[in-house]
Predicted model as a PDB file, atoms N, CA, C, CB and O in Angstrom, pLDDT in the B-factor column:
MODEL        1                                                                  
ATOM      1  N   MET A   1      -8.962  51.061 -12.064  1.00 48.00           N  
ATOM      2  CA  MET A   1      -8.159  49.609 -12.158  1.00 48.00           C  
ATOM      3  C   MET A   1      -7.675  48.850 -13.379  1.00 48.00           C  
ATOM      4  CB  MET A   1      -8.957  48.650 -11.606  1.00 48.00           C  
ATOM      5  O   MET A   1      -8.097  48.504 -14.483  1.00 48.00           O  
ATOM      6  N   SER A   2      -6.563  48.762 -12.625  1.00 64.00           N  
ATOM      7  CA  SER A   2      -5.795  48.086 -14.296  1.00 64.00           C  
ATOM      8  C   SER A   2      -6.029  46.447 -14.727  1.00 64.00           C  
ATOM      9  CB  SER A   2      -3.806  48.169 -14.185  1.00 64.00           C  
ATOM     10  O   SER A   2      -6.670  46.442 -13.677  1.00 64.00           O  
ATOM     11  N   THR A   3      -6.089  45.622 -15.038  1.00 85.00           N  
ATOM     12  CA  THR A   3      -6.863  44.687 -16.127  1.00 85.00           C  
ATOM     13  C   THR A   3      -5.799  43.526 -15.646  1.00 85.00           C  
ATOM     14  CB  THR A   3      -6.878  45.242 -18.109  1.00 85.00           C  
ATOM     15  O   THR A   3      -6.098  42.341 -15.497  1.00 85.00           O  
ATOM     16  N   TRP A   4      -4.287  44.195 -15.400  1.00 90.00           N  
ATOM     17  CA  TRP A   4      -2.813  42.969 -15.406  1.00 90.00           C  
ATOM     18  C   TRP A   4      -2.542  43.331 -14.201  1.00 90.00           C  
ATOM     19  CB  TRP A   4      -1.261  43.113 -16.566  1.00 90.00           C  
ATOM     20  O   TRP A   4      -2.779  44.385 -13.609  1.00 90.00           O  
ATOM     21  N   GLY A   5      -1.911  42.167 -13.808  1.00 91.00           N  
ATOM     22  CA  GLY A   5      -2.042  41.581 -12.701  1.00 91.00           C  
ATOM     23  C   GLY A   5       0.078  41.903 -12.827  1.00 91.00           C  
ATOM     24  O   GLY A   5       0.554  42.170 -13.930  1.00 91.00           O  
ATOM     25  N   ALA A   6       0.989  41.807 -11.588  1.00 93.00           N  
ATOM     26  CA  ALA A   6       2.389  41.380 -12.234  1.00 93.00           C  
ATOM     27  C   ALA A   6       2.541  39.515 -12.533  1.00 93.00           C  
ATOM     28  CB  ALA A   6       3.728  41.959 -10.955  1.00 93.00           C  
ATOM     29  O   ALA A   6       1.786  38.665 -12.061  1.00 93.00           O  
ATOM     30  N   ALA A   7       3.462  39.323 -13.230  1.00 95.00           N  
ATOM     31  CA  ALA A   7       4.164  38.604 -13.857  1.00 95.00           C  
ATOM     32  C   ALA A   7       5.684  38.921 -14.072  1.00 95.00           C  
ATOM     33  CB  ALA A   7       3.535  38.491 -14.865  1.00 95.00           C  
ATOM     34  O   ALA A   7       6.330  39.966 -14.150  1.00 95.00           O  
ATOM     35  N   LYS A   8       6.177  36.748 -14.175  1.00 96.00           N  
ATOM     36  CA  LYS A   8       7.156  37.023 -14.348  1.00 96.00           C  
ATOM     37  C   LYS A   8       8.027  37.203 -16.045  1.00 96.00           C  
ATOM     38  CB  LYS A   8       7.496  36.201 -13.493  1.00 96.00           C  
ATOM     39  O   LYS A   8       7.369  36.795 -17.003  1.00 96.00           O  
ATOM     40  N   ALA A   9       9.306  37.738 -16.312  1.00 95.00           N  
ATOM     41  CA  ALA A   9       8.904  38.484 -17.639  1.00 95.00           C  
ATOM     42  C   ALA A   9       9.760  36.568 -18.644  1.00 95.00           C  
ATOM     43  CB  ALA A   9      10.132  40.841 -17.927  1.00 95.00           C  
ATOM     44  O   ALA A   9      10.474  36.634 -19.644  1.00 95.00           O  
ATOM     45  N   LYS A  10       9.553  35.873 -18.288  1.00 95.00           N  
ATOM     46  CA  LYS A  10      10.063  34.636 -18.313  1.00 95.00           C  
ATOM     47  C   LYS A  10       8.335  34.127 -19.336  1.00 95.00           C  
ATOM     48  CB  LYS A  10      10.557  33.878 -16.378  1.00 95.00           C  
ATOM     49  O   LYS A  10       8.200  33.396 -20.316  1.00 95.00           O  
ATOM     50  N   ARG A  11       7.501  34.763 -18.683  1.00 96.00           N  
ATOM     51  CA  ARG A  11       6.283  34.269 -18.915  1.00 96.00           C  
ATOM     52  C   ARG A  11       5.398  34.971 -20.208  1.00 96.00           C  
ATOM     53  CB  ARG A  11       5.602  34.406 -17.595  1.00 96.00           C  
ATOM     54  O   ARG A  11       4.744  34.387 -21.072  1.00 96.00           O  
ATOM     55  N   VAL A  12       5.661  36.708 -19.986  1.00 97.00           N  
ATOM     56  CA  VAL A  12       5.912  37.456 -20.993  1.00 97.00           C  
ATOM     57  C   VAL A  12       6.487  37.164 -22.063  1.00 97.00           C  
ATOM     58  CB  VAL A  12       6.383  38.219 -20.693  1.00 97.00           C  
ATOM     59  O   VAL A  12       6.037  37.217 -23.208  1.00 97.00           O  
ATOM     60  N   LEU A  13       7.696  36.786 -21.629  1.00 96.00           N  
ATOM     61  CA  LEU A  13       8.767  36.559 -23.115  1.00 96.00           C  
ATOM     62  C   LEU A  13       7.467  35.561 -23.786  1.00 96.00           C  
ATOM     63  CB  LEU A  13      10.853  35.427 -22.801  1.00 96.00           C  
ATOM     64  O   LEU A  13       6.718  36.106 -24.597  1.00 96.00           O  
ATOM     65  N   ALA A  14       7.274  34.353 -23.485  1.00 97.00           N  
ATOM     66  CA  ALA A  14       6.659  32.988 -23.805  1.00 97.00           C  
ATOM     67  C   ALA A  14       5.261  33.510 -24.870  1.00 97.00           C  
ATOM     68  CB  ALA A  14       6.121  32.051 -22.113  1.00 97.00           C  
ATOM     69  O   ALA A  14       4.726  33.066 -25.886  1.00 97.00           O  
ATOM     70  N   ALA A  15       5.024  34.951 -23.770  1.00 97.00           N  
ATOM     71  CA  ALA A  15       3.284  35.264 -24.254  1.00 97.00           C  
ATOM     72  C   ALA A  15       3.685  35.321 -25.452  1.00 97.00           C  
ATOM     73  CB  ALA A  15       2.281  36.738 -23.751  1.00 97.00           C  
ATOM     74  O   ALA A  15       3.577  34.516 -26.377  1.00 97.00           O  
ATOM     75  N   LEU A  16       4.230  36.480 -25.370  1.00 97.00           N  
ATOM     76  CA  LEU A  16       4.644  37.630 -27.308  1.00 97.00           C  
ATOM     77  C   LEU A  16       5.209  36.573 -27.858  1.00 97.00           C  
ATOM     78  CB  LEU A  16       6.137  39.359 -27.479  1.00 97.00           C  
ATOM     79  O   LEU A  16       4.338  36.156 -28.621  1.00 97.00           O  
ATOM     80  N   LEU A  17       6.089  35.909 -27.940  1.00 97.00           N  
ATOM     81  CA  LEU A  17       6.426  34.109 -28.617  1.00 97.00           C  
ATOM     82  C   LEU A  17       5.022  33.878 -29.159  1.00 97.00           C  
ATOM     83  CB  LEU A  17       6.900  32.551 -27.191  1.00 97.00           C  
ATOM     84  O   LEU A  17       4.948  34.251 -30.329  1.00 97.00           O  
ATOM     85  N   ARG A  18       4.357  33.587 -28.879  1.00 96.00           N  
ATOM     86  CA  ARG A  18       2.508  32.748 -28.311  1.00 96.00           C  
ATOM     87  C   ARG A  18       2.001  33.717 -29.639  1.00 96.00           C  
ATOM     88  CB  ARG A  18       1.403  33.345 -25.979  1.00 96.00           C  
ATOM     89  O   ARG A  18       2.261  33.205 -30.728  1.00 96.00           O  
ATOM     90  N   ILE A  19       1.347  34.981 -29.684  1.00 96.00           N  
ATOM     91  CA  ILE A  19       1.074  35.327 -30.437  1.00 96.00           C  
ATOM     92  C   ILE A  19       1.372  36.227 -32.202  1.00 96.00           C  
ATOM     93  CB  ILE A  19       0.718  35.447 -29.708  1.00 96.00           C  
ATOM     94  O   ILE A  19       0.806  36.980 -32.994  1.00 96.00           O  
ATOM     95  N   GLY A  20       2.990  35.271 -31.949  1.00 96.00           N  
ATOM     96  CA  GLY A  20       3.569  35.826 -33.607  1.00 96.00           C  
ATOM     97  C   GLY A  20       5.091  37.323 -33.698  1.00 96.00           C  
ATOM     98  O   GLY A  20       5.349  38.132 -34.590  1.00 96.00           O  
ATOM     99  N   TRP A  21       5.847  37.033 -32.107  1.00 97.00           N  
ATOM    100  CA  TRP A  21       6.847  37.950 -31.943  1.00 97.00           C  
ATOM    101  C   TRP A  21       7.855  36.832 -32.200  1.00 97.00           C  
ATOM    102  CB  TRP A  21       6.901  38.830 -30.520  1.00 97.00           C  
ATOM    103  O   TRP A  21       7.354  35.708 -32.249  1.00 97.00           O  
ATOM    104  N   GLN A  22       9.556  36.942 -32.423  1.00 97.00           N  
ATOM    105  CA  GLN A  22      10.158  36.509 -33.615  1.00 97.00           C  
ATOM    106  C   GLN A  22      11.135  37.463 -32.398  1.00 97.00           C  
ATOM    107  CB  GLN A  22       9.615  36.854 -35.531  1.00 97.00           C  
ATOM    108  O   GLN A  22      11.033  38.532 -31.796  1.00 97.00           O  
ATOM    109  N   LEU A  23      12.197  36.201 -32.509  1.00 96.00           N  
ATOM    110  CA  LEU A  23      13.158  36.589 -31.139  1.00 96.00           C  
ATOM    111  C   LEU A  23      14.122  37.776 -33.068  1.00 96.00           C  
ATOM    112  CB  LEU A  23      14.566  34.317 -29.765  1.00 96.00           C  
ATOM    113  O   LEU A  23      13.974  37.439 -34.243  1.00 96.00           O  
ATOM    114  N   LYS A  24      14.738  38.705 -32.670  1.00 96.00           N  
ATOM    115  CA  LYS A  24      15.154  39.069 -33.606  1.00 96.00           C  
ATOM    116  C   LYS A  24      17.466  38.954 -33.554  1.00 96.00           C  
ATOM    117  CB  LYS A  24      14.193  40.611 -33.646  1.00 96.00           C  
ATOM    118  O   LYS A  24      18.467  38.468 -34.078  1.00 96.00           O  
ATOM    119  N   ARG A  25      17.074  39.610 -32.764  1.00 95.00           N  
ATOM    120  CA  ARG A  25      18.588  39.342 -31.884  1.00 95.00           C  
ATOM    121  C   ARG A  25      18.674  39.085 -30.609  1.00 95.00           C  
ATOM    122  CB  ARG A  25      19.470  40.409 -31.860  1.00 95.00           C  
ATOM    123  O   ARG A  25      17.539  38.965 -30.148  1.00 95.00           O  
ATOM    124  N   GLU A  26      19.593  38.925 -29.717  1.00 93.00           N  
ATOM    125  CA  GLU A  26      19.839  38.711 -27.645  1.00 93.00           C  
ATOM    126  C   GLU A  26      20.742  39.222 -27.911  1.00 93.00           C  
ATOM    127  CB  GLU A  26      20.074  37.186 -26.510  1.00 93.00           C  
ATOM    128  O   GLU A  26      21.190  39.323 -29.054  1.00 93.00           O  
ATOM    129  N   SER A  27      21.594  40.012 -26.116  1.00 91.00           N  
ATOM    130  CA  SER A  27      22.798  39.939 -26.117  1.00 91.00           C  
ATOM    131  C   SER A  27      22.526  40.474 -24.350  1.00 91.00           C  
ATOM    132  CB  SER A  27      23.705  40.848 -27.436  1.00 91.00           C  
ATOM    133  O   SER A  27      22.107  41.441 -23.714  1.00 91.00           O  
ATOM    134  N   GLY A  28      23.117  39.032 -24.136  1.00 86.00           N  
ATOM    135  CA  GLY A  28      21.617  39.541 -22.245  1.00 86.00           C  
ATOM    136  C   GLY A  28      20.665  39.148 -22.002  1.00 86.00           C  
ATOM    137  O   GLY A  28      20.167  38.099 -22.409  1.00 86.00           O  
ATOM    138  N   SER A  29      20.278  39.831 -21.369  1.00 85.00           N  
ATOM    139  CA  SER A  29      18.986  40.053 -20.631  1.00 85.00           C  
ATOM    140  C   SER A  29      18.585  40.896 -22.214  1.00 85.00           C  
ATOM    141  CB  SER A  29      19.037  41.089 -18.773  1.00 85.00           C  
ATOM    142  O   SER A  29      17.474  40.717 -22.712  1.00 85.00           O  
ATOM    143  N   HIS A  30      19.621  41.801 -22.894  1.00 93.00           N  
ATOM    144  CA  HIS A  30      18.679  42.577 -24.049  1.00 93.00           C  
ATOM    145  C   HIS A  30      17.722  41.647 -25.419  1.00 93.00           C  
ATOM    146  CB  HIS A  30      19.906  43.629 -24.907  1.00 93.00           C  
ATOM    147  O   HIS A  30      18.401  41.191 -26.339  1.00 93.00           O  
ATOM    148  N   ARG A  31      16.430  41.469 -25.441  1.00 95.00           N  
ATOM    149  CA  ARG A  31      16.524  40.777 -26.759  1.00 95.00           C  
ATOM    150  C   ARG A  31      14.954  42.033 -27.344  1.00 95.00           C  
ATOM    151  CB  ARG A  31      16.225  38.467 -26.626  1.00 95.00           C  
ATOM    152  O   ARG A  31      14.023  42.600 -26.773  1.00 95.00           O  
ATOM    153  N   VAL A  32      15.715  41.876 -29.391  1.00 97.00           N  
ATOM    154  CA  VAL A  32      15.550  42.423 -29.898  1.00 97.00           C  
ATOM    155  C   VAL A  32      14.529  41.689 -30.463  1.00 97.00           C  
ATOM    156  CB  VAL A  32      16.405  42.884 -30.276  1.00 97.00           C  
ATOM    157  O   VAL A  32      14.914  40.607 -30.905  1.00 97.00           O  
ATOM    158  N   LEU A  33      13.182  41.956 -30.615  1.00 97.00           N  
ATOM    159  CA  LEU A  33      11.672  41.013 -31.238  1.00 97.00           C  
ATOM    160  C   LEU A  33      10.759  41.875 -31.556  1.00 97.00           C  
ATOM    161  CB  LEU A  33      10.821  39.958 -30.160  1.00 97.00           C  
ATOM    162  O   LEU A  33      10.023  42.685 -30.991  1.00 97.00           O  
ATOM    163  N   THR A  34      11.104  41.309 -33.135  1.00 97.00           N  
ATOM    164  CA  THR A  34       9.872  41.397 -33.835  1.00 97.00           C  
ATOM    165  C   THR A  34       8.575  40.665 -34.640  1.00 97.00           C  
ATOM    166  CB  THR A  34      10.213  41.892 -34.390  1.00 97.00           C  
ATOM    167  O   THR A  34       8.385  39.449 -34.606  1.00 97.00           O  
ATOM    168  N   ARG A  35       7.751  41.585 -35.341  1.00 97.00           N  
ATOM    169  CA  ARG A  35       7.073  41.076 -35.891  1.00 97.00           C  
ATOM    170  C   ARG A  35       5.915  41.631 -36.901  1.00 97.00           C  
ATOM    171  CB  ARG A  35       6.836  40.513 -35.094  1.00 97.00           C  
ATOM    172  O   ARG A  35       4.948  42.373 -36.733  1.00 97.00           O  
ATOM    173  N   ALA A  36       6.468  40.915 -38.058  1.00 95.00           N  
ATOM    174  CA  ALA A  36       5.450  41.696 -39.212  1.00 95.00           C  
ATOM    175  C   ALA A  36       4.846  43.223 -39.395  1.00 95.00           C  
ATOM    176  CB  ALA A  36       4.254  41.016 -39.138  1.00 95.00           C  
ATOM    177  O   ALA A  36       4.772  43.052 -40.612  1.00 95.00           O  
ATOM    178  N   GLY A  37       4.518  44.115 -39.285  1.00 95.00           N  
ATOM    179  CA  GLY A  37       3.205  44.962 -39.557  1.00 95.00           C  
ATOM    180  C   GLY A  37       3.750  45.619 -38.150  1.00 95.00           C  
ATOM    181  O   GLY A  37       2.973  46.436 -37.657  1.00 95.00           O  
ATOM    182  N   TRP A  38       4.893  45.394 -37.481  1.00 96.00           N  
ATOM    183  CA  TRP A  38       4.997  46.020 -35.965  1.00 96.00           C  
ATOM    184  C   TRP A  38       6.583  46.246 -36.251  1.00 96.00           C  
ATOM    185  CB  TRP A  38       4.503  44.835 -34.385  1.00 96.00           C  
ATOM    186  O   TRP A  38       7.353  45.626 -36.985  1.00 96.00           O  
ATOM    187  N   PRO A  39       6.793  47.433 -35.347  1.00 97.00           N  
ATOM    188  CA  PRO A  39       8.652  48.107 -35.366  1.00 97.00           C  
ATOM    189  C   PRO A  39       8.947  47.599 -34.073  1.00 97.00           C  
ATOM    190  CB  PRO A  39       9.046  50.168 -35.409  1.00 97.00           C  
ATOM    191  O   PRO A  39       8.522  47.770 -32.930  1.00 97.00           O  
ATOM    192  N   ASP A  40       9.787  46.941 -34.616  1.00 96.00           N  
ATOM    193  CA  ASP A  40      11.006  45.991 -33.513  1.00 96.00           C  
ATOM    194  C   ASP A  40      10.587  46.984 -32.028  1.00 96.00           C  
ATOM    195  CB  ASP A  40      13.386  46.237 -34.163  1.00 96.00           C  
ATOM    196  O   ASP A  40      10.723  48.157 -31.678  1.00 96.00           O  
ATOM    197  N   VAL A  41       9.989  45.662 -31.432  1.00 96.00           N  
ATOM    198  CA  VAL A  41      10.815  45.997 -29.599  1.00 96.00           C  
ATOM    199  C   VAL A  41      12.406  45.267 -28.738  1.00 96.00           C  
ATOM    200  CB  VAL A  41       9.475  45.296 -28.360  1.00 96.00           C  
ATOM    201  O   VAL A  41      13.119  44.273 -28.877  1.00 96.00           O  
ATOM    202  N   VAL A  42      12.347  46.367 -27.927  1.00 96.00           N  
ATOM    203  CA  VAL A  42      13.361  45.415 -27.320  1.00 96.00           C  
ATOM    204  C   VAL A  42      12.768  45.478 -26.016  1.00 96.00           C  
ATOM    205  CB  VAL A  42      15.004  45.819 -27.389  1.00 96.00           C  
ATOM    206  O   VAL A  42      12.306  46.462 -25.439  1.00 96.00           O  
ATOM    207  N   PHE A  43      12.881  43.788 -25.476  1.00 95.00           N  
ATOM    208  CA  PHE A  43      12.565  42.872 -24.224  1.00 95.00           C  
ATOM    209  C   PHE A  43      13.617  43.212 -23.422  1.00 95.00           C  
ATOM    210  CB  PHE A  43      12.493  41.253 -24.445  1.00 95.00           C  
ATOM    211  O   PHE A  43      14.620  42.656 -23.871  1.00 95.00           O  
ATOM    212  N   SER A  44      13.950  44.063 -22.143  1.00 94.00           N  
ATOM    213  CA  SER A  44      15.796  44.284 -21.985  1.00 94.00           C  
ATOM    214  C   SER A  44      14.630  43.809 -20.163  1.00 94.00           C  
ATOM    215  CB  SER A  44      17.195  46.733 -22.521  1.00 94.00           C  
ATOM    216  O   SER A  44      14.429  44.747 -19.392  1.00 94.00           O  
ATOM    217  N   PHE A  45      14.049  42.373 -19.791  1.00 94.00           N  
ATOM    218  CA  PHE A  45      14.105  41.807 -18.380  1.00 94.00           C  
ATOM    219  C   PHE A  45      15.029  40.490 -18.447  1.00 94.00           C  
ATOM    220  CB  PHE A  45      12.532  41.435 -17.804  1.00 94.00           C  
ATOM    221  O   PHE A  45      15.216  39.823 -19.465  1.00 94.00           O  
ATOM    222  N   HIS A  46      15.397  40.321 -17.584  1.00 93.00           N  
ATOM    223  CA  HIS A  46      16.282  38.764 -16.660  1.00 93.00           C  
ATOM    224  C   HIS A  46      14.422  38.359 -16.618  1.00 93.00           C  
ATOM    225  CB  HIS A  46      17.611  39.122 -14.261  1.00 93.00           C  
ATOM    226  O   HIS A  46      13.300  38.835 -16.444  1.00 93.00           O  
ATOM    227  N   ASP A  47      15.222  37.074 -16.937  1.00 90.00           N  
ATOM    228  CA  ASP A  47      14.314  36.375 -16.863  1.00 90.00           C  
ATOM    229  C   ASP A  47      12.989  36.111 -15.833  1.00 90.00           C  
ATOM    230  CB  ASP A  47      14.923  35.634 -16.979  1.00 90.00           C  
ATOM    231  O   ASP A  47      11.786  36.144 -16.094  1.00 90.00           O  
ATOM    232  N   SER A  48      13.799  35.794 -14.372  1.00 93.00           N  
ATOM    233  CA  SER A  48      13.111  35.795 -13.145  1.00 93.00           C  
ATOM    234  C   SER A  48      12.490  37.234 -12.843  1.00 93.00           C  
ATOM    235  CB  SER A  48      14.085  35.342 -12.035  1.00 93.00           C  
ATOM    236  O   SER A  48      11.495  37.395 -12.137  1.00 93.00           O  
ATOM    237  N   GLU A  49      13.083  38.088 -13.362  1.00 95.00           N  
ATOM    238  CA  GLU A  49      12.185  39.255 -12.454  1.00 95.00           C  
ATOM    239  C   GLU A  49      11.413  39.718 -12.970  1.00 95.00           C  
ATOM    240  CB  GLU A  49      12.689  40.347 -11.942  1.00 95.00           C  
ATOM    241  O   GLU A  49      11.176  39.694 -14.178  1.00 95.00           O  
ATOM    242  N   GLU A  50      10.445  40.632 -11.483  1.00 97.00           N  
ATOM    243  CA  GLU A  50       9.096  40.645 -11.843  1.00 97.00           C  
ATOM    244  C   GLU A  50       7.947  41.909 -12.576  1.00 97.00           C  
ATOM    245  CB  GLU A  50       8.691  40.306 -10.667  1.00 97.00           C  
ATOM    246  O   GLU A  50       7.602  42.982 -12.082  1.00 97.00           O  
ATOM    247  N   ILE A  51       7.575  41.325 -13.832  1.00 96.00           N  
ATOM    248  CA  ILE A  51       7.131  43.064 -14.629  1.00 96.00           C  
ATOM    249  C   ILE A  51       5.875  43.133 -13.817  1.00 96.00           C  
ATOM    250  CB  ILE A  51       6.704  43.220 -16.776  1.00 96.00           C  
ATOM    251  O   ILE A  51       5.137  42.315 -13.269  1.00 96.00           O  
ATOM    252  N   GLY A  52       5.936  44.814 -13.998  1.00 95.00           N  
ATOM    253  CA  GLY A  52       5.292  45.394 -12.454  1.00 95.00           C  
ATOM    254  C   GLY A  52       3.658  44.986 -13.848  1.00 95.00           C  
ATOM    255  O   GLY A  52       3.761  44.477 -14.964  1.00 95.00           O  
ATOM    256  N   PRO A  53       2.503  45.423 -13.202  1.00 95.00           N  
ATOM    257  CA  PRO A  53       0.670  46.132 -14.118  1.00 95.00           C  
ATOM    258  C   PRO A  53       1.013  47.451 -14.793  1.00 95.00           C  
ATOM    259  CB  PRO A  53      -0.981  46.725 -12.723  1.00 95.00           C  
ATOM    260  O   PRO A  53       0.546  47.850 -15.860  1.00 95.00           O  
ATOM    261  N   ARG A  54       1.671  47.911 -14.214  1.00 94.00           N  
ATOM    262  CA  ARG A  54       2.129  48.918 -15.034  1.00 94.00           C  
ATOM    263  C   ARG A  54       3.083  49.100 -16.526  1.00 94.00           C  
ATOM    264  CB  ARG A  54       2.663  49.449 -14.181  1.00 94.00           C  
ATOM    265  O   ARG A  54       2.877  49.471 -17.682  1.00 94.00           O  
ATOM    266  N   MET A  55       4.121  48.641 -15.785  1.00 95.00           N  
ATOM    267  CA  MET A  55       4.985  47.865 -17.236  1.00 95.00           C  
ATOM    268  C   MET A  55       4.192  47.078 -18.081  1.00 95.00           C  
ATOM    269  CB  MET A  55       6.187  46.753 -16.848  1.00 95.00           C  
ATOM    270  O   MET A  55       3.869  47.507 -19.188  1.00 95.00           O  
ATOM    271  N   LEU A  56       3.780  45.775 -17.611  1.00 96.00           N  
ATOM    272  CA  LEU A  56       3.238  44.902 -18.567  1.00 96.00           C  
ATOM    273  C   LEU A  56       1.705  46.233 -19.634  1.00 96.00           C  
ATOM    274  CB  LEU A  56       2.476  43.171 -17.332  1.00 96.00           C  
ATOM    275  O   LEU A  56       1.153  46.255 -20.734  1.00 96.00           O  
ATOM    276  N   ALA A  57       1.702  46.876 -18.630  1.00 95.00           N  
ATOM    277  CA  ALA A  57       0.319  48.389 -20.080  1.00 95.00           C  
ATOM    278  C   ALA A  57       1.308  48.568 -20.972  1.00 95.00           C  
ATOM    279  CB  ALA A  57      -0.367  50.707 -19.405  1.00 95.00           C  
ATOM    280  O   ALA A  57       1.199  47.948 -22.030  1.00 95.00           O  
ATOM    281  N   ARG A  58       2.148  49.185 -20.832  1.00 95.00           N  
ATOM    282  CA  ARG A  58       3.588  50.181 -21.771  1.00 95.00           C  
ATOM    283  C   ARG A  58       3.391  48.532 -23.436  1.00 95.00           C  
ATOM    284  CB  ARG A  58       6.381  50.133 -20.133  1.00 95.00           C  
ATOM    285  O   ARG A  58       2.828  48.415 -24.525  1.00 95.00           O  
ATOM    286  N   ILE A  59       4.370  47.620 -22.436  1.00 96.00           N  
ATOM    287  CA  ILE A  59       4.693  46.607 -23.309  1.00 96.00           C  
ATOM    288  C   ILE A  59       3.283  46.380 -24.074  1.00 96.00           C  
ATOM    289  CB  ILE A  59       5.302  45.293 -22.517  1.00 96.00           C  
ATOM    290  O   ILE A  59       3.220  46.410 -25.303  1.00 96.00           O  
ATOM    291  N   ALA A  60       2.155  46.149 -23.245  1.00 95.00           N  
ATOM    292  CA  ALA A  60       0.914  45.740 -24.580  1.00 95.00           C  
ATOM    293  C   ALA A  60       0.372  47.518 -25.355  1.00 95.00           C  
ATOM    294  CB  ALA A  60      -1.065  44.686 -23.505  1.00 95.00           C  
ATOM    295  O   ALA A  60      -0.151  47.503 -26.469  1.00 95.00           O  
ATOM    296  N   ARG A  61       0.415  47.794 -25.205  1.00 95.00           N  
ATOM    297  CA  ARG A  61       1.056  49.035 -26.129  1.00 95.00           C  
ATOM    298  C   ARG A  61       1.234  48.555 -27.252  1.00 95.00           C  
ATOM    299  CB  ARG A  61       2.395  49.676 -25.738  1.00 95.00           C  
ATOM    300  O   ARG A  61       0.498  48.337 -28.214  1.00 95.00           O  
ATOM    301  N   GLN A  62       2.692  48.356 -26.952  1.00 96.00           N  
ATOM    302  CA  GLN A  62       3.850  48.348 -28.019  1.00 96.00           C  
ATOM    303  C   GLN A  62       3.806  47.180 -28.780  1.00 96.00           C  
ATOM    304  CB  GLN A  62       5.253  48.434 -27.425  1.00 96.00           C  
ATOM    305  O   GLN A  62       4.396  47.156 -29.859  1.00 96.00           O  
ATOM    306  N   THR A  63       2.738  45.486 -28.073  1.00 96.00           N  
ATOM    307  CA  THR A  63       3.404  44.964 -28.627  1.00 96.00           C  
ATOM    308  C   THR A  63       1.910  44.073 -29.685  1.00 96.00           C  
ATOM    309  CB  THR A  63       4.556  44.258 -27.569  1.00 96.00           C  
ATOM    310  O   THR A  63       1.947  43.161 -30.511  1.00 96.00           O  
ATOM    311  N   GLY A  64       0.688  44.948 -29.083  1.00 95.00           N  
ATOM    312  CA  GLY A  64      -0.859  43.548 -28.836  1.00 95.00           C  
ATOM    313  C   GLY A  64      -1.476  43.048 -27.562  1.00 95.00           C  
ATOM    314  O   GLY A  64      -2.646  42.876 -27.221  1.00 95.00           O  
ATOM    315  N   LEU A  65       0.397  42.757 -26.598  1.00 96.00           N  
ATOM    316  CA  LEU A  65      -0.763  41.664 -25.271  1.00 96.00           C  
ATOM    317  C   LEU A  65      -1.478  41.852 -24.791  1.00 96.00           C  
ATOM    318  CB  LEU A  65      -0.585  41.169 -24.194  1.00 96.00           C  
ATOM    319  O   LEU A  65      -1.356  42.805 -24.021  1.00 96.00           O  
ATOM    320  N   ARG A  66      -3.193  40.920 -24.838  1.00 94.00           N  
ATOM    321  CA  ARG A  66      -3.676  41.327 -23.811  1.00 94.00           C  
ATOM    322  C   ARG A  66      -3.107  40.081 -22.758  1.00 94.00           C  
ATOM    323  CB  ARG A  66      -5.254  41.594 -24.013  1.00 94.00           C  
ATOM    324  O   ARG A  66      -2.453  39.040 -22.819  1.00 94.00           O  
ATOM    325  N   PRO A  67      -3.794  40.897 -21.799  1.00 93.00           N  
ATOM    326  CA  PRO A  67      -3.559  40.275 -19.969  1.00 93.00           C  
ATOM    327  C   PRO A  67      -4.569  38.310 -20.120  1.00 93.00           C  
ATOM    328  CB  PRO A  67      -5.029  42.042 -18.212  1.00 93.00           C  
ATOM    329  O   PRO A  67      -4.572  37.509 -19.186  1.00 93.00           O  
ATOM    330  N   ASP A  68      -5.186  38.078 -21.349  1.00 92.00           N  
ATOM    331  CA  ASP A  68      -5.995  36.898 -21.355  1.00 92.00           C  
ATOM    332  C   ASP A  68      -4.749  36.455 -22.350  1.00 92.00           C  
ATOM    333  CB  ASP A  68      -7.811  36.940 -21.887  1.00 92.00           C  
ATOM    334  O   ASP A  68      -5.256  36.266 -23.455  1.00 92.00           O  
ATOM    335  N   ASP A  69      -3.867  36.305 -22.385  1.00 92.00           N  
ATOM    336  CA  ASP A  69      -2.104  35.709 -23.515  1.00 92.00           C  
ATOM    337  C   ASP A  69      -1.447  35.061 -22.708  1.00 92.00           C  
ATOM    338  CB  ASP A  69      -0.752  36.982 -24.155  1.00 92.00           C  
ATOM    339  O   ASP A  69      -0.953  33.934 -22.734  1.00 92.00           O  
ATOM    340  N   LEU A  70      -1.484  36.033 -21.828  1.00 90.00           N  
ATOM    341  CA  LEU A  70      -0.597  35.528 -19.960  1.00 90.00           C  
ATOM    342  C   LEU A  70      -1.552  34.089 -19.826  1.00 90.00           C  
ATOM    343  CB  LEU A  70      -1.104  37.128 -17.946  1.00 90.00           C  
ATOM    344  O   LEU A  70      -1.427  33.354 -18.846  1.00 90.00           O  
TER     345      LEU A  70                                                      
ENDMDL                                                                          
END                                                                             
């Protein structure tokens, strides 16, 4: 059973910014996030879009996001 539920993209992006990710550049719904010691991550979701548990787990592997960060 996954520890991830679903969350709106706006909420996930806010959590990533809180844990130290910064917006490097933005073009429409595509945002490139950067953080020292991590490779850049492309976050390509519209703010109102619902992100499911499997995609949240994938984002977490790339960014270090944890369920309690949301």
